[in-house]
N, CA, C and O atoms as a MOPAC input file, in Angstrom:
PM7 MOZYME 1SCF
protein

 N    107.53800 1   -68.09800 1   -27.72900 1
 C    107.08700 1   -66.63000 1   -27.95000 1
 C    106.72400 1   -66.53900 1   -29.44600 1
 O    107.50000 1   -67.08600 1   -30.23000 1
 N    105.75100 1   -65.97900 1   -29.88100 1
 C    105.42000 1   -65.68700 1   -31.23100 1
 C    105.72000 1   -64.36100 1   -31.73700 1
 O    105.34800 1   -63.39000 1   -31.07900 1
 N    106.35000 1   -64.20300 1   -32.83100 1
 C    106.67200 1   -62.82800 1   -33.41900 1
 C    105.77800 1   -62.26000 1   -34.02700 1
 O    105.21500 1   -62.94800 1   -34.87900 1
 N    105.34500 1   -60.96600 1   -33.86200 1
 C    104.21600 1   -60.44400 1   -34.38500 1
 C    104.41300 1   -59.23000 1   -35.53200 1
 O    103.49000 1   -58.79200 1   -36.21800 1
 N    105.69500 1   -58.81500 1   -35.59100 1
 C    106.01300 1   -57.81200 1   -36.54900 1
 C    107.31600 1   -57.20600 1   -35.95800 1
 O    107.96200 1   -57.65400 1   -35.01000 1
 N    107.60800 1   -55.96900 1   -36.79300 1
 C    108.66400 1   -55.09600 1   -36.59500 1
 C    108.20000 1   -54.02900 1   -35.52400 1
 O    107.07700 1   -53.53700 1   -35.63800 1
 N    109.03300 1   -53.65800 1   -34.48600 1
 C    108.64200 1   -52.66700 1   -33.67600 1
 C    109.81000 1   -51.72900 1   -33.31500 1
 O    110.86300 1   -51.77500 1   -33.95200 1
 N    109.61600 1   -50.87400 1   -32.28400 1
 C    110.81300 1   -49.97200 1   -31.99500 1
 C    110.36500 1   -49.68000 1   -30.51000 1
 O    109.19500 1   -49.80700 1   -30.15100 1
 N    111.36900 1   -49.28500 1   -29.69300 1
 C    111.11700 1   -49.01800 1   -28.32200 1
 C    111.93500 1   -47.71500 1   -27.92100 1
 O    113.08200 1   -47.52400 1   -28.32400 1
 N    111.25500 1   -46.84600 1   -27.10300 1
 C    112.02700 1   -45.56600 1   -26.55000 1
 C    111.78200 1   -45.63100 1   -25.09900 1
 O    110.73800 1   -46.13300 1   -24.68300 1
 N    112.74000 1   -45.12400 1   -24.24700 1
 C    112.61800 1   -45.01900 1   -22.96200 1
 C    113.96600 1   -44.65800 1   -22.28400 1
 O    114.94200 1   -44.20400 1   -22.88300 1
 N    113.89300 1   -44.90800 1   -21.01000 1
 C    115.25300 1   -44.76300 1   -20.25900 1
 C    116.21400 1   -45.79000 1   -20.68900 1
 O    115.85200 1   -46.94300 1   -20.92300 1
 N    117.45100 1   -45.38800 1   -20.79800 1
 C    118.64800 1   -46.25700 1   -21.29900 1
 C    118.69300 1   -47.80400 1   -20.57900 1
 O    119.00100 1   -48.81800 1   -21.20500 1
 N    118.36900 1   -47.78000 1   -19.32000 1
 C    118.40000 1   -49.10100 1   -18.65700 1
 C    117.31600 1   -49.94000 1   -19.12000 1
 O    117.50400 1   -51.14300 1   -19.29900 1
 N    116.15000 1   -49.37000 1   -19.33400 1
 C    114.92700 1   -50.10300 1   -19.79600 1
 C    115.06500 1   -50.45200 1   -21.33100 1
 O    114.54400 1   -51.48500 1   -21.75200 1
 N    115.71600 1   -49.65700 1   -22.12200 1
 C    115.78300 1   -50.00600 1   -23.48600 1
 C    116.87400 1   -51.08200 1   -23.49700 1
 O    116.74600 1   -52.03600 1   -24.26300 1
 N    117.90300 1   -50.98700 1   -22.71800 1
 C    118.80300 1   -52.23500 1   -22.77500 1
 C    118.28400 1   -53.48400 1   -22.23000 1
 O    118.77800 1   -54.53800 1   -22.63100 1
 N    117.34700 1   -53.49500 1   -21.36200 1
 C    116.66500 1   -54.76800 1   -21.07200 1
 C    115.85500 1   -55.23600 1   -22.16500 1
 O    115.90700 1   -56.43700 1   -22.43000 1
 N    115.06300 1   -54.42300 1   -22.88900 1
 C    114.49100 1   -54.82900 1   -24.03700 1
 C    115.21200 1   -55.33300 1   -25.07500 1
 O    114.88100 1   -56.40000 1   -25.59300 1
 N    116.23000 1   -54.65600 1   -25.47900 1
 C    117.21300 1   -55.00900 1   -26.42700 1
 C    117.75900 1   -56.54500 1   -26.13500 1
 O    117.78700 1   -57.43100 1   -26.98900 1
 N    118.15600 1   -56.67200 1   -24.86300 1
 C    118.52200 1   -58.09100 1   -24.28400 1
 C    117.58800 1   -59.06500 1   -24.63100 1
 O    117.83000 1   -60.03500 1   -25.35000 1
 N    116.24600 1   -58.73100 1   -23.98500 1
 C    115.22600 1   -59.90500 1   -24.25700 1
 C    115.04400 1   -60.19300 1   -25.72500 1
 O    114.80200 1   -61.35900 1   -26.03500 1
 N    115.13600 1   -59.20400 1   -26.74100 1
 C    114.86600 1   -59.46400 1   -27.99600 1
 C    116.03400 1   -60.21100 1   -28.54500 1
 O    115.80800 1   -61.14600 1   -29.31400 1
 N    117.24700 1   -59.90000 1   -28.23500 1
 C    118.47100 1   -60.70900 1   -28.61600 1
 C    118.35800 1   -62.17100 1   -28.19700 1
 O    118.53300 1   -63.02200 1   -29.07000 1
 N    118.09400 1   -62.53400 1   -26.99800 1
 C    118.13000 1   -63.75600 1   -26.62500 1
 C    116.78600 1   -64.59400 1   -26.78800 1
 O    116.88400 1   -65.81800 1   -26.69700 1
 N    115.53300 1   -64.02200 1   -27.02300 1
 C    114.29400 1   -64.62600 1   -27.15500 1
 C    114.15400 1   -64.94100 1   -28.70600 1
 O    113.67600 1   -66.02000 1   -29.05700 1
 N    114.55600 1   -64.03200 1   -29.59600 1
 C    114.23800 1   -64.06700 1   -30.95800 1
 C    115.55400 1   -64.14600 1   -31.85700 1
 O    116.51100 1   -63.48800 1   -31.44800 1
 N    115.68700 1   -64.75800 1   -32.84800 1
 C    116.93500 1   -64.75700 1   -33.56700 1
 C    116.94000 1   -64.10200 1   -34.81200 1
 O    118.01600 1   -63.71300 1   -35.26800 1
 N    115.84700 1   -63.91900 1   -35.45100 1
 C    115.71000 1   -62.98100 1   -36.57800 1
 C    114.57800 1   -62.12800 1   -36.36800 1
 O    113.62800 1   -62.29000 1   -35.60300 1
 N    114.85400 1   -61.08800 1   -37.25400 1
 C    113.66800 1   -60.07400 1   -37.25600 1
 C    112.73600 1   -60.53400 1   -38.32300 1
 O    113.14600 1   -60.92100 1   -39.41700 1
 N    111.58000 1   -60.49000 1   -38.02000 1
 C    110.29000 1   -60.79400 1   -38.71400 1
 C    110.46700 1   -62.21700 1   -39.35000 1
 O    110.42400 1   -62.34500 1   -40.57400 1
 N    110.63100 1   -63.09600 1   -38.66200 1
 C    110.82600 1   -64.50100 1   -39.10500 1
 C    109.77400 1   -65.07600 1   -40.13100 1
 O    110.16900 1   -65.69500 1   -41.12000 1
 N    108.48200 1   -64.87700 1   -39.89900 1
 C    107.55900 1   -65.29100 1   -40.63800 1
 C    107.58500 1   -64.56000 1   -42.07300 1
 O    106.99700 1   -65.04100 1   -43.04100 1
 N    108.23200 1   -63.49400 1   -42.12300 1
 C    108.37900 1   -62.95600 1   -43.62200 1
 C    109.37500 1   -63.72800 1   -44.48100 1
 O    109.34400 1   -63.74400 1   -45.71200 1
 N    110.27700 1   -64.37600 1   -43.70600 1
 C    111.02700 1   -65.30000 1   -44.57200 1
 C    110.56000 1   -66.02200 1   -45.47200 1
 O    111.11800 1   -66.09600 1   -46.56600 1
 N    109.26500 1   -66.80200 1   -45.13500 1
 C    108.61100 1   -67.76400 1   -45.90000 1
 C    107.87200 1   -66.77200 1   -47.18800 1
 O    107.91300 1   -67.15000 1   -48.35900 1
 N    107.37100 1   -65.79000 1   -46.87500 1
 C    106.85200 1   -65.01000 1   -47.98100 1
 C    107.96600 1   -64.47000 1   -48.82800 1
 O    107.71100 1   -64.44200 1   -50.03200 1
 N    109.02800 1   -64.08000 1   -48.49500 1
 C    110.18900 1   -63.69200 1   -49.42500 1
 C    110.61200 1   -64.83100 1   -50.13900 1
 O    110.94700 1   -64.60300 1   -51.30200 1
 N    110.68900 1   -66.06600 1   -49.72500 1
 C    111.06100 1   -67.17100 1   -50.41300 1
 C    110.03000 1   -67.43100 1   -51.38900 1
 O    110.42300 1   -67.67600 1   -52.52900 1
 N    108.71100 1   -67.42500 1   -51.15500 1
 C    107.89100 1   -67.59100 1   -52.30600 1
 C    107.92300 1   -66.60400 1   -53.37900 1
 O    107.90700 1   -66.91300 1   -54.57100 1
 N    107.97000 1   -65.36200 1   -52.91500 1
 C    108.16400 1   -64.21500 1   -53.81600 1
 C    109.30400 1   -64.33800 1   -54.89300 1
 O    109.15900 1   -64.00500 1   -56.07000 1
 N    110.48500 1   -64.87000 1   -54.33300 1
 C    111.60300 1   -65.09500 1   -55.22800 1
 C    111.42600 1   -65.97500 1   -56.29200 1
 O    112.27900 1   -66.02800 1   -57.17800 1
 N    110.28000 1   -66.77700 1   -56.32400 1
 C    110.10300 1   -67.86500 1   -57.13800 1
 C    109.10000 1   -67.08100 1   -58.27100 1
 O    108.97800 1   -67.64600 1   -59.35800 1
 N    108.53600 1   -66.07600 1   -58.10100 1
 C    107.69800 1   -65.37600 1   -59.11000 1
 C    108.35300 1   -64.98400 1   -60.07000 1
 O    109.55800 1   -64.78900 1   -59.90700 1
 N    107.75700 1   -64.76300 1   -61.31600 1
 C    108.47500 1   -64.21500 1   -62.76000 1
 C    108.65900 1   -62.67100 1   -62.39400 1
 O    107.96100 1   -62.02000 1   -61.61600 1
 N    109.72600 1   -62.24900 1   -63.11200 1
 C    110.04400 1   -60.90400 1   -63.12000 1
 C    108.91600 1   -59.96900 1   -63.51800 1
 O    108.83700 1   -58.84300 1   -63.02700 1
 N    108.02800 1   -60.43500 1   -64.42000 1
 C    106.95400 1   -59.61900 1   -64.94900 1
 C    105.92500 1   -59.50200 1   -63.68800 1
 O    105.15200 1   -58.54500 1   -63.73300 1
 N    105.84400 1   -60.31100 1   -62.65300 1
 C    104.90300 1   -59.96600 1   -61.54000 1
 C    105.42700 1   -58.64100 1   -61.01700 1
 O    104.68800 1   -57.65700 1   -60.97200 1
 N    106.67800 1   -58.60300 1   -60.62700 1
 C    107.22700 1   -57.36500 1   -59.97900 1
 C    107.20400 1   -56.17700 1   -60.93200 1
 O    107.10500 1   -55.06500 1   -60.41200 1
 N    107.27700 1   -56.25800 1   -62.18300 1
 C    107.23000 1   -55.12700 1   -63.04500 1
 C    105.79400 1   -54.44500 1   -63.08200 1
 O    105.57600 1   -53.23400 1   -63.06500 1
 N    104.79000 1   -55.54900 1   -63.14000 1
 C    103.47400 1   -55.24400 1   -63.09200 1
 C    102.83800 1   -54.67100 1   -61.85100 1
 O    101.92500 1   -53.84600 1   -61.88200 1
 N    103.38100 1   -55.16600 1   -60.75700 1
 C    103.28700 1   -54.58300 1   -59.42600 1
 C    103.62700 1   -53.17300 1   -59.35200 1
 O    102.79600 1   -52.30900 1   -59.07400 1
 N    104.98600 1   -52.91600 1   -59.62800 1
 C    105.60000 1   -51.60100 1   -59.73400 1
 C    104.60700 1   -50.61500 1   -60.51100 1
 O    104.22200 1   -49.57900 1   -59.97000 1
 N    104.22800 1   -50.95900 1   -61.73600 1
 C    103.53700 1   -50.17100 1   -62.44000 1
 C    102.15500 1   -49.78600 1   -61.84000 1
 O    101.67300 1   -48.66100 1   -61.96900 1
 N    101.46200 1   -50.96800 1   -61.06900 1
 C    100.26100 1   -50.71400 1   -60.48600 1
 C    100.38700 1   -49.74800 1   -59.32600 1
 O     99.51100 1   -48.91500 1   -59.09300 1
 N    101.48700 1   -49.87100 1   -58.60400 1
 C    101.67800 1   -49.05700 1   -57.39500 1
 C    102.01200 1   -47.67900 1   -57.74700 1
 O    101.60100 1   -46.84200 1   -56.94400 1
 N    102.72100 1   -47.20700 1   -58.85000 1
 C    103.01300 1   -46.00400 1   -59.41300 1
 C    101.69500 1   -45.37100 1   -59.85800 1
 O    101.51900 1   -44.20300 1   -59.51300 1
 N    100.78300 1   -45.94900 1   -60.54600 1
 C     99.67000 1   -45.49000 1   -61.01500 1
 C     98.58500 1   -45.22900 1   -59.71600 1
 O     97.74800 1   -44.33000 1   -59.80900 1
 N     98.65200 1   -45.89900 1   -58.77300 1
 C     97.85700 1   -45.86600 1   -57.56900 1
 C     98.42400 1   -44.48400 1   -56.75300 1
 O     97.69300 1   -43.70400 1   -56.14300 1
 N     99.75200 1   -44.38100 1   -56.87500 1
 C    100.38500 1   -43.37600 1   -55.98300 1
 C    100.06700 1   -41.93400 1   -56.82700 1
 O     99.77800 1   -40.90000 1   -56.22500 1
 N    100.15200 1   -42.00400 1   -58.14400 1
 C     99.85700 1   -40.76100 1   -58.94800 1
 C     98.47800 1   -40.43000 1   -58.81200 1
 O     98.12100 1   -39.25500 1   -58.73200 1
 N     97.58200 1   -41.50100 1   -58.77700 1
 C     96.07100 1   -41.21100 1   -58.61300 1
 C     95.74700 1   -40.51400 1   -57.46800 1
 O     95.16200 1   -39.43200 1   -57.51800 1
 N     96.14800 1   -41.15600 1   -56.23200 1
 C     95.99400 1   -40.51600 1   -55.02900 1
 C     96.76500 1   -39.09300 1   -54.92400 1
 O     96.21400 1   -38.06600 1   -54.53000 1
 N     97.85900 1   -39.16300 1   -55.25500 1
 C     98.74500 1   -37.73600 1   -55.11800 1
 C     98.11200 1   -36.58300 1   -55.91300 1
 O     98.22500 1   -35.41300 1   -55.54700 1
 N     97.37300 1   -36.99500 1   -57.12500 1
 C     96.84700 1   -36.08600 1   -57.96200 1
 C     95.49300 1   -35.46700 1   -57.06700 1
 O     95.19400 1   -34.27400 1   -57.02300 1
 N     94.86700 1   -36.41900 1   -56.47300 1
 C     93.62300 1   -35.98200 1   -55.86100 1
 C     93.86500 1   -35.08600 1   -54.60400 1
 O     93.10000 1   -34.17200 1   -54.29800 1
 N     94.98900 1   -35.41600 1   -53.89700 1
 C     95.43700 1   -34.69100 1   -52.80900 1
 C     95.98500 1   -33.30500 1   -53.18700 1
 O     95.80200 1   -32.34000 1   -52.44500 1
 N     96.64600 1   -33.21400 1   -54.32500 1
 C     97.15400 1   -31.96100 1   -54.76400 1
 C     95.99000 1   -31.06600 1   -55.10900 1
 O     96.02600 1   -29.88100 1   -54.77600 1
 N     94.88200 1   -31.61100 1   -55.80900 1
 C     94.06300 1   -30.79600 1   -56.39700 1
 C     92.98200 1   -30.25100 1   -55.08100 1
 O     92.24100 1   -29.27400 1   -55.19200 1
 N     93.07100 1   -30.96900 1   -54.05800 1
 C     92.35500 1   -30.65400 1   -52.86200 1
 C     93.01900 1   -29.58300 1   -52.03100 1
 O     92.39400 1   -28.96600 1   -51.16900 1
 N     94.38900 1   -29.35300 1   -52.32000 1
 C     95.09100 1   -28.28000 1   -51.76900 1
 C     96.20700 1   -28.63700 1   -50.85600 1
 O     96.78700 1   -27.80700 1   -50.15500 1
 N     96.52100 1   -30.06000 1   -50.89600 1
 C     97.45100 1   -30.43000 1   -49.91100 1
 C     98.76200 1   -30.33000 1   -50.61000 1
 O     98.82100 1   -30.42900 1   -51.83600 1
 N     99.82900 1   -30.13500 1   -49.85800 1
 C    101.25900 1   -30.09800 1   -50.36500 1
 C    101.70500 1   -31.47100 1   -50.23400 1
 O    101.79000 1   -31.98800 1   -49.11900 1
 N    102.02700 1   -32.16300 1   -51.40800 1
 C    102.23200 1   -33.60900 1   -51.46000 1
 C    103.76600 1   -33.79300 1   -51.57800 1
 O    104.40700 1   -33.02000 1   -52.29000 1
 N    104.37400 1   -34.80100 1   -50.89700 1
 C    105.69300 1   -35.26000 1   -51.05000 1
 C    105.55300 1   -36.56900 1   -51.62100 1
 O    105.09100 1   -37.51100 1   -50.97700 1
 N    106.00900 1   -36.67100 1   -53.02800 1
 C    105.79600 1   -38.01400 1   -53.86800 1
 C    106.78200 1   -38.92300 1   -53.37600 1
 O    107.98500 1   -38.72400 1   -53.53900 1
 N    106.26300 1   -40.02000 1   -52.71600 1
 C    107.30800 1   -41.15600 1   -52.39600 1
 C    107.97700 1   -41.88000 1   -53.50100 1
 O    107.51800 1   -41.88600 1   -54.64300 1
 N    109.11500 1   -42.51800 1   -53.13800 1
 C    109.79200 1   -43.37000 1   -54.16100 1
 C    109.88000 1   -44.80400 1   -53.85300 1
 O    110.10600 1   -45.69700 1   -54.66900 1
 N    109.65200 1   -44.94900 1   -52.42700 1
 C    109.80700 1   -46.33700 1   -52.00800 1
 C    109.11000 1   -46.90300 1   -50.93800 1
 O    109.60300 1   -47.73200 1   -50.17300 1
 N    107.80800 1   -46.40700 1   -50.86200 1
 C    106.92400 1   -46.75100 1   -49.94700 1
 C    105.41800 1   -46.78900 1   -50.37900 1
 O    105.22800 1   -46.35200 1   -51.51400 1
 N    104.51400 1   -47.14400 1   -49.82600 1
 C    103.00600 1   -47.05500 1   -50.24200 1
 C    102.20200 1   -46.01300 1   -49.46700 1
 O    100.97400 1   -46.02200 1   -49.37200 1
 N    103.06000 1   -45.07600 1   -48.90100 1
 C    102.45200 1   -43.87200 1   -47.96700 1
 C    102.77300 1   -42.67700 1   -48.94800 1
 O    103.76500 1   -42.63300 1   -49.67600 1
 N    101.80000 1   -41.72900 1   -48.86200 1
 C    101.89800 1   -40.27800 1   -49.24800 1
 C    102.01400 1   -39.39400 1   -48.02600 1
 O    101.07400 1   -39.36600 1   -47.23100 1
 N    103.13100 1   -38.65100 1   -47.81500 1
 C    103.04300 1   -37.63300 1   -46.72900 1
 C    102.69500 1   -36.45700 1   -47.53000 1
 O    103.16400 1   -36.11200 1   -48.61400 1
 N    101.68800 1   -35.83500 1   -46.73000 1
 C    101.29800 1   -34.61400 1   -47.08500 1
 C    101.47800 1   -33.46600 1   -45.93100 1
 O    101.53300 1   -33.74700 1   -44.73300 1
 N    101.56900 1   -32.03500 1   -46.48900 1
 C    101.48900 1   -31.02200 1   -45.44400 1
 C    100.10700 1   -30.55800 1   -45.52700 1
 O     99.61300 1   -30.26700 1   -46.61600 1
 N     99.45300 1   -30.47300 1   -44.42200 1
 C     98.12300 1   -29.89700 1   -44.41200 1
 C     97.96300 1   -28.47900 1   -44.10800 1
 O     96.85300 1   -27.95000 1   -44.16700 1
 N     99.15400 1   -27.75500 1   -43.74200 1
 C     98.99600 1   -26.32700 1   -43.47900 1
 C     98.37900 1   -25.61900 1   -44.42300 1
 O     97.66200 1   -24.68600 1   -44.05800 1
 N     98.51500 1   -25.89000 1   -45.71700 1
 C     97.93900 1   -25.19400 1   -46.82200 1
 C     96.36200 1   -24.96700 1   -46.79200 1
 O     95.76200 1   -24.00400 1   -47.27000 1
 N     95.79500 1   -26.12400 1   -46.09000 1
 C     94.32700 1   -26.13100 1   -45.78100 1
 C     93.99500 1   -25.37800 1   -44.64500 1
 O     92.82500 1   -25.34700 1   -44.26300 1
 N     94.92600 1   -24.73600 1   -44.03000 1
 C     94.40900 1   -23.93400 1   -42.72100 1
 C     94.58900 1   -24.78100 1   -41.57200 1
 O     93.97100 1   -24.31800 1   -40.61300 1
 N     95.17900 1   -25.80500 1   -41.31500 1
 C     95.29400 1   -26.61500 1   -40.13300 1
 C     96.75200 1   -26.28000 1   -39.61100 1
 O     97.65200 1   -25.94000 1   -40.37900 1
 N     96.89500 1   -26.39200 1   -38.37800 1
 C     97.97300 1   -26.12600 1   -37.59500 1
 C     98.94500 1   -27.32600 1   -37.33600 1
 O    100.13500 1   -27.15400 1   -37.07000 1
 N     98.40900 1   -28.42800 1   -37.42300 1
 C     99.28100 1   -29.59700 1   -37.19700 1
 C     99.99700 1   -29.61500 1   -38.60700 1
 O     99.55900 1   -29.03000 1   -39.59700 1
 N    101.21300 1   -30.40000 1   -38.56200 1
 C    101.90700 1   -30.28000 1   -39.85600 1
 C    101.72900 1   -31.40000 1   -40.93500 1
 O    101.72300 1   -31.10300 1   -42.13000 1
 N    101.59000 1   -32.64000 1   -40.52000 1
 C    101.53300 1   -33.63600 1   -41.74700 1
 C    100.62300 1   -34.82300 1   -41.52000 1
 O    100.39400 1   -35.23200 1   -40.38100 1
 N    100.11600 1   -35.36500 1   -42.58100 1
 C     99.31000 1   -36.37000 1   -42.65500 1
 C     99.78300 1   -37.46800 1   -43.53900 1
 O    100.51400 1   -37.11600 1   -44.46400 1
 N     99.52200 1   -38.64800 1   -43.43700 1
 C    100.02200 1   -39.76600 1   -44.20200 1
 C     98.76700 1   -40.49600 1   -44.64500 1
 O     97.81400 1   -40.74800 1   -43.90700 1
 N     98.87000 1   -40.81400 1   -45.94800 1
 C     97.89400 1   -41.35800 1   -46.73900 1
 C     98.31600 1   -42.85200 1   -47.27100 1
 O     99.48600 1   -42.92500 1   -47.64500 1
 N     97.67400 1   -43.84200 1   -47.34600 1
 C     98.08000 1   -45.02500 1   -47.91300 1
 C     97.27100 1   -45.33700 1   -49.17000 1
 O     96.04200 1   -45.38900 1   -49.21500 1
 N     98.30800 1   -45.58200 1   -50.41900 1
 C     97.78300 1   -45.95100 1   -51.72600 1
 C     97.68100 1   -47.45300 1   -52.07800 1
 O     97.41300 1   -47.85900 1   -53.20900 1
 N     97.91000 1   -48.21700 1   -51.04300 1
 C     97.90800 1   -49.66700 1   -51.39200 1
 C     96.62800 1   -50.15400 1   -51.19000 1
 O     96.42200 1   -51.05000 1   -50.37100 1
 N     95.59900 1   -49.57000 1   -51.96300 1
 C     94.27800 1   -49.81700 1   -51.98100 1
 C     93.73100 1   -50.24800 1   -53.35200 1
 O     94.46900 1   -50.07600 1   -54.32300 1
 N     92.50600 1   -50.79500 1   -53.53400 1
 C     91.95200 1   -50.85200 1   -54.81900 1
 C     91.83900 1   -49.60600 1   -55.41100 1
 O     91.67700 1   -48.58400 1   -54.74400 1
 N     91.92600 1   -49.62400 1   -56.82400 1
 C     91.74400 1   -48.50400 1   -57.71200 1
 C     90.59500 1   -47.75200 1   -57.56300 1
 O     90.68900 1   -46.52500 1   -57.52800 1
 N     89.36600 1   -48.38400 1   -57.45600 1
 C     88.08500 1   -48.00700 1   -57.19500 1
 C     88.05500 1   -47.06800 1   -55.83600 1
 O     87.46600 1   -45.98800 1   -55.81300 1
 N     88.70900 1   -47.57700 1   -54.79900 1
 C     88.67000 1   -46.83700 1   -53.46500 1
 C     89.53400 1   -45.45100 1   -53.71700 1
 O     89.17700 1   -44.37500 1   -53.23700 1
 N     90.54500 1   -45.58900 1   -54.41400 1
 C     91.43200 1   -44.48400 1   -54.54800 1
 C     90.71100 1   -43.41100 1   -55.47400 1
 O     90.77500 1   -42.20700 1   -55.22400 1
 N     90.06700 1   -43.89800 1   -56.49000 1
 C     89.28500 1   -42.94300 1   -57.29600 1
 C     88.24900 1   -42.24700 1   -56.42900 1
 O     88.12100 1   -41.02400 1   -56.48700 1
 N     87.52200 1   -42.98600 1   -55.64100 1
 C     86.39600 1   -42.42700 1   -54.64000 1
 C     87.10800 1   -41.51300 1   -53.71200 1
 O     86.51200 1   -40.48800 1   -53.38200 1
 N     88.30900 1   -41.73800 1   -53.23800 1
 C     88.86600 1   -40.80500 1   -52.27500 1
 C     89.15600 1   -39.57000 1   -53.09400 1
 O     88.79100 1   -38.47300 1   -52.67200 1
 N     89.73500 1   -39.68100 1   -54.13600 1
 C     90.12900 1   -38.53900 1   -54.95900 1
 C     88.88600 1   -37.67200 1   -55.33400 1
 O     88.99700 1   -36.44600 1   -55.36300 1
 N     87.71600 1   -38.28500 1   -55.61700 1
 C     86.54600 1   -37.52800 1   -55.75700 1
 C     86.04500 1   -36.84700 1   -54.60200 1
 O     85.48300 1   -35.76100 1   -54.74000 1
 N     86.18600 1   -37.35800 1   -53.50800 1
 C     85.51400 1   -36.82400 1   -52.28000 1
 C     86.61800 1   -35.81700 1   -51.75700 1
 O     86.24200 1   -34.88500 1   -51.04800 1
 N     87.79800 1   -35.93700 1   -52.03100 1
 C     88.77800 1   -34.85700 1   -51.78500 1
 C     88.59500 1   -33.49000 1   -52.66100 1
 O     89.14300 1   -32.46000 1   -52.26600 1
 N     87.89800 1   -33.49700 1   -53.73100 1
 C     87.58000 1   -32.39400 1   -54.38100 1
 C     86.79200 1   -31.34400 1   -53.52200 1
 O     86.96500 1   -30.14200 1   -53.72400 1
 N     85.97900 1   -31.77400 1   -52.62300 1
 C     85.17700 1   -30.93600 1   -51.88300 1
 C     86.03700 1   -30.03300 1   -50.79000 1
 O     85.63900 1   -28.99100 1   -50.26700 1
 N     87.20300 1   -30.62900 1   -50.59000 1
 C     88.11700 1   -29.64900 1   -49.82400 1
 C     88.58800 1   -28.44000 1   -50.46100 1
 O     88.74700 1   -27.41000 1   -49.80400 1
 N     88.85600 1   -28.51200 1   -51.89500 1
 C     89.19500 1   -27.52500 1   -52.67700 1
 C     88.19200 1   -26.48900 1   -52.90000 1
 O     88.57400 1   -25.40300 1   -53.33500 1
 N     86.96800 1   -26.68700 1   -52.65900 1
 C     85.88800 1   -25.73600 1   -52.99100 1
 C     85.73400 1   -24.62600 1   -52.06300 1
 O     84.86100 1   -23.77900 1   -52.25300 1

């Protein structure tokens, strides 16, 4: 059996127990393939992670600013690459939308530019 990622399950208690048992006895670690990636990452210089964090913060702020200027209420994340927004200020009845900022800077700049049209 090949593991494809992290997941969750919901349902009747007896069905959830069966899924939990299958998971327990068929796989022994969560997200086993990620262990190789983590081992490689631990070999990288500290400067790689400092640069990565600075880049992600800049991208977060770029997209958050565009969303705020468009009228979204933005919840600024501290530990993910998703920005959750409240879209009700734009007249929508559904509550929240999530945007990913783990994109190339140019893509985020274009998104922020296009979002300006919502504020007009």
